[in-house]
C-alpha positions as CSV (number, residue, x, y, z in Angstrom):
1,M,81.9,135.4,-73.1
2,S,82.2,135.7,-69.3
3,A,79.6,132.9,-68.7
4,Y,81.2,130.7,-71.3
5,T,84.6,131.2,-69.6
6,E,83.3,130.3,-66.2
7,Q,81.6,127.2,-67.6
8,E,84.8,126.2,-69.3
9,E,86.8,126.7,-66.1
10,L,84.3,124.6,-64.2
11,E,84.6,121.8,-66.7
12,K,88.3,121.9,-66.5
13,L,88.2,121.8,-62.7
14,A,85.8,118.9,-62.9
15,A,88.1,117.0,-65.3
16,W,91.1,117.8,-63.1
17,W,89.3,116.6,-60.0
18,K,88.2,113.4,-61.7
19,E,91.8,112.7,-62.6
20,Y,93.6,113.9,-59.4
21,G,90.9,114.1,-56.8
22,N,91.7,110.7,-55.2
23,S,95.4,111.6,-54.9
24,V,94.5,114.9,-53.2
25,I,92.2,113.1,-50.7
26,A,94.9,110.5,-50.1
27,G,97.5,113.3,-49.5
28,I,95.2,115.0,-47.0
29,L,94.5,111.8,-45.2
30,L,98.2,111.0,-45.1
31,G,98.9,114.5,-43.7
32,V,96.3,114.0,-41.0
33,A,97.7,110.6,-40.1
34,L,101.2,112.0,-39.9
35,L,100.1,114.8,-37.7
36,A,98.3,112.4,-35.4
37,G,101.4,110.1,-35.4
38,V,103.7,113.0,-34.4
39,R,101.3,114.0,-31.6
40,Y,101.1,110.4,-30.4
41,W,104.9,110.0,-30.5
42,T,105.4,113.3,-28.7
43,H,102.9,112.3,-26.0
44,Y,104.5,108.8,-25.8
45,Q,108.0,110.3,-25.4
46,E,106.8,112.6,-22.7
47,E,105.2,109.8,-20.8
48,R,108.4,107.8,-21.1
49,R,110.5,110.7,-19.7
50,E,108.1,111.2,-16.8
51,G,108.1,107.5,-16.0
52,A,111.9,107.4,-16.1
53,A,112.2,110.5,-13.9
54,A,109.9,109.0,-11.3
55,L,111.8,105.7,-11.3
56,Y,115.2,107.5,-11.0
57,E,113.8,109.6,-8.1
58,Q,112.7,106.3,-6.4
59,M,116.2,105.0,-6.9
60,L,117.7,108.0,-5.2
61,Q,115.2,107.7,-2.4
62,D,116.1,104.0,-1.9
63,L,119.8,104.9,-1.8
64,R,119.1,107.6,0.8
65,Q,117.2,105.1,2.9
66,H,120.0,102.5,2.4
67,K,117.7,100.2,0.5
68,A,120.5,98.9,-1.8
69,E,118.6,96.0,-3.3
70,A,115.6,98.2,-4.1
71,A,117.8,100.8,-5.7
72,R,119.5,98.2,-7.8
73,G,116.1,97.0,-9.0
74,S,115.1,100.5,-10.0
75,G,118.4,101.0,-11.7
76,A,118.2,97.8,-13.7
77,K,114.6,98.7,-14.8
78,L,115.8,102.1,-16.0
79,L,118.6,100.5,-18.1
80,G,116.3,97.8,-19.4
81,D,113.0,99.7,-20.1
82,Y,114.1,103.4,-20.4
83,A,117.5,103.1,-22.0
84,A,116.8,106.0,-24.4
85,T,116.2,108.5,-21.6
86,P,118.9,110.5,-19.9
87,Y,118.0,109.0,-16.6
88,A,119.3,105.6,-17.7
89,G,122.8,106.9,-18.0
90,L,122.6,108.5,-14.6
91,A,121.3,105.2,-13.2
92,A,124.3,103.4,-14.7
93,L,126.7,105.7,-12.9
94,M,124.8,105.2,-9.6
95,L,124.8,101.4,-10.1
96,A,128.6,101.5,-10.8
97,R,129.1,103.5,-7.6
98,Q,127.0,101.0,-5.7
99,S,129.0,98.1,-7.1
100,I,132.3,99.7,-6.1
101,E,131.1,100.3,-2.6
102,A,130.0,96.7,-2.5
103,G,133.5,95.6,-3.7
104,D,132.1,94.2,-7.0
105,R,134.5,95.9,-9.4
106,P,133.5,93.7,-12.5
107,A,129.9,94.9,-12.1
108,A,131.0,98.5,-11.7
109,R,133.0,98.2,-14.9
110,A,130.1,96.7,-16.7
111,H,127.8,99.5,-15.7
112,L,130.3,102.2,-16.7
113,Q,130.7,100.5,-20.0
114,W,127.0,100.5,-20.5
115,A,126.9,104.3,-19.8
116,L,129.8,104.8,-22.2
117,E,128.0,103.0,-25.0
118,H,124.4,104.0,-24.4
119,A,124.1,107.3,-22.5
120,A,122.5,110.1,-24.4
121,D,124.1,113.0,-22.4
122,P,127.7,113.8,-23.4
123,A,128.5,114.8,-19.9
124,I,127.4,111.3,-18.6
125,V,129.5,109.7,-21.3
126,H,132.6,111.7,-20.2
127,A,132.0,110.8,-16.6
128,A,131.6,107.1,-17.4
129,R,134.8,107.1,-19.6
130,L,136.9,108.9,-16.9
131,R,135.7,106.6,-14.1
132,L,136.2,103.5,-16.2
133,A,139.7,104.6,-17.3
134,R,140.7,105.3,-13.6
135,M,139.6,101.8,-12.7
136,L,141.7,100.4,-15.6
137,V,144.7,102.4,-14.4
138,D,144.3,101.0,-10.9
139,A,144.0,97.5,-12.4
140,G,147.2,98.0,-14.4
141,E,145.4,97.8,-17.7
142,L,147.2,100.9,-19.0
143,D,146.7,100.3,-22.7
144,A,143.0,100.1,-22.3
145,A,143.0,103.1,-20.1
146,A,145.1,105.1,-22.6
147,A,142.6,104.3,-25.4
148,L,139.8,105.8,-23.3
149,A,141.9,108.8,-22.5
150,N,142.6,109.5,-26.2
151,V,139.6,111.6,-27.1
152,K,139.5,114.9,-29.0
153,E,136.3,116.4,-27.6
154,T,136.8,117.0,-23.9
155,A,134.8,120.3,-23.5
156,G,134.1,120.9,-19.8
157,F,136.3,118.0,-18.7
158,E,139.8,119.2,-19.8
159,A,141.2,119.1,-16.3
160,E,139.9,115.6,-15.6
161,Y,141.4,114.2,-18.8
162,Q,144.8,115.9,-18.2
163,E,144.8,114.4,-14.7
164,L,144.0,111.0,-16.2
165,R,146.9,111.3,-18.6
166,G,149.1,112.3,-15.8
167,D,148.1,109.2,-13.8
168,L,148.8,107.0,-16.9
169,L,152.2,108.6,-17.5
170,A,153.2,108.4,-13.8
171,K,152.3,104.6,-13.9
172,Q,154.5,104.3,-16.9
173,G,157.4,106.0,-15.2
174,K,157.3,109.0,-17.5
175,R,157.7,111.5,-14.7
176,A,158.4,114.6,-16.8
177,E,155.4,114.0,-19.0
178,A,153.3,113.3,-16.0
179,R,154.3,116.5,-14.3
180,A,153.4,118.4,-17.5
181,A,150.0,116.7,-17.6
182,Y,149.3,117.5,-13.9
183,A,150.4,121.1,-14.4
184,A,148.0,121.4,-17.4
185,A,145.2,120.0,-15.3
186,L,145.8,122.5,-12.5
187,K,145.8,125.3,-15.2
188,D,142.4,124.1,-16.5
189,L,140.9,123.7,-13.1
190,P,138.9,126.7,-11.7
191,S,140.9,128.6,-9.1
192,G,138.4,128.0,-6.4
193,S,138.0,124.3,-7.0
194,P,138.4,122.2,-3.8
195,Y,140.2,119.5,-5.9
196,R,143.2,121.7,-6.5
197,P,145.1,120.4,-3.4
198,V,144.7,116.8,-4.7
199,L,146.2,117.7,-8.0
200,A,149.0,119.7,-6.4
201,A,149.8,116.7,-4.1
202,K,150.1,114.4,-7.2
203,L,152.4,116.9,-8.7
204,D,154.5,117.2,-5.5
205,D,154.7,113.4,-5.3
206,L,156.6,113.3,-8.6
207,G,159.3,115.5,-7.1
208,A,161.0,118.6,-8.5
209,E,161.8,118.7,-12.2
210,P,165.5,117.8,-12.7
211,A,167.7,120.7,-13.6
212,P,169.0,120.7,-17.2
């Protein structure tokens, strides 16, 4: 009975393999291909990150050596060829700074807008939004600046956004609201921050709050 059972099981297995064997082989081959693809993609991404890091370091070195044109070239390559890496967002901020120093405010705004739309790191996005909004305030484009300041998630940048709102309100002549925003910014700023005197000066410039 045992031998018969084993033979029967072998026949069943042979029949099953005849019907489903090709699918099993295809599944195995697909799994192998997927694994190879994941490994290739991981290796490719790592190579991209390393290439972007090297290019960004070259950009910083060019800036330290006052090679502005070379630095701009490295920055443009990062934005064009390595846009998905964190280094591209950093490069956009550096290019914006370069443009401001060169007096090219339209180019600076374009680089900040790029970082705002494409940077992968939330901190870089916040930095770009704040810098762009300040430029808009300086240019008198208050509605556009207010739209940038109106964000819910400001983790780590509470003081900066409160200061920006204070600047906007001061420009609009809303002195009481501006004082409240600057006071909130001072509250959110670390006690040892060297930027506290700047905020305190902005608050003092608005004068004392009128007595009720």
